[in-house]
N, C-alpha and C positions, 0 to 999 in steps of 0.2 A: 504494500500500500504506500502511496506517495501523497504528500500534502501539496499545497499550492506552490511551495518553493522548490519542488522537485526532490525534497529530502525524503528518504524512506522512513516510514513510521512502523515500528514493531509493536504489535499488541500482545501483551502477555496476560494470560488468564490466571486466575487463582490456582487452577490445577497445574499450570506450568510452574508457578512459584512453588507449589507443594513438591513437585518433582525435583526442582532445583535444590530445595532445602534438604530433601532426603538424600540426593546424590552427594551434596557437599558433606553432609554428616557421615555418609558411608565412606567417602574418600578419606575423611579424617579418622575414622574408626572410633567415633565418640558419639555421645548423645548431645542433644541441644542443651540439656542441663549442665553437662560437663563442659561444654564450650562456653556457656554463660559463666560458669565458675572461673574458668581461665581468664575471661574478660574482667570479672570482678576484681581479681587479684593482680591483673595486668601481666600475667605470665602465661604465655602460650607454649604448648609442647613443641610446636614447629611453626614455621612461617605459613605453612598450609592452614593451620588452625587459625592464625591471625587473619589471613585472607578470607577464610570461610566466615569468620565473625563479621568482617567488613561487609561481605556480600549478603549475609542472611540474618545478621544480628537484629536488624530493625523489625524482624518478624517474630522475635522470641515470644513476645506477649500473646501472639496469635498462634503459637505452635500447635495447640490442640485443634484449632480450626483446620489448619493445613494438614495435620495428620489425619483428621477425619475425612478430608477430601480423598486421600489416598486409599482409605479403607474400602470405599465403594468402587474404586477404579483399578484395583490390582488384578 
């Protein structure tokens, strides 16, 4: 899809976001709670964990909603 300026616009659904969260956590080998704990203390196991938090941390408070979306679509 393109807007009037010719720039491409990507539309991301909540289900897309849920899959991205699941994939990031799987690659890190941890839960969202473990990742949030790393963030709270400011010590990440690896740079991958830090980057995962940057990418998905904003969705932490909605983690149950996103997990629920995956339950019906697996």
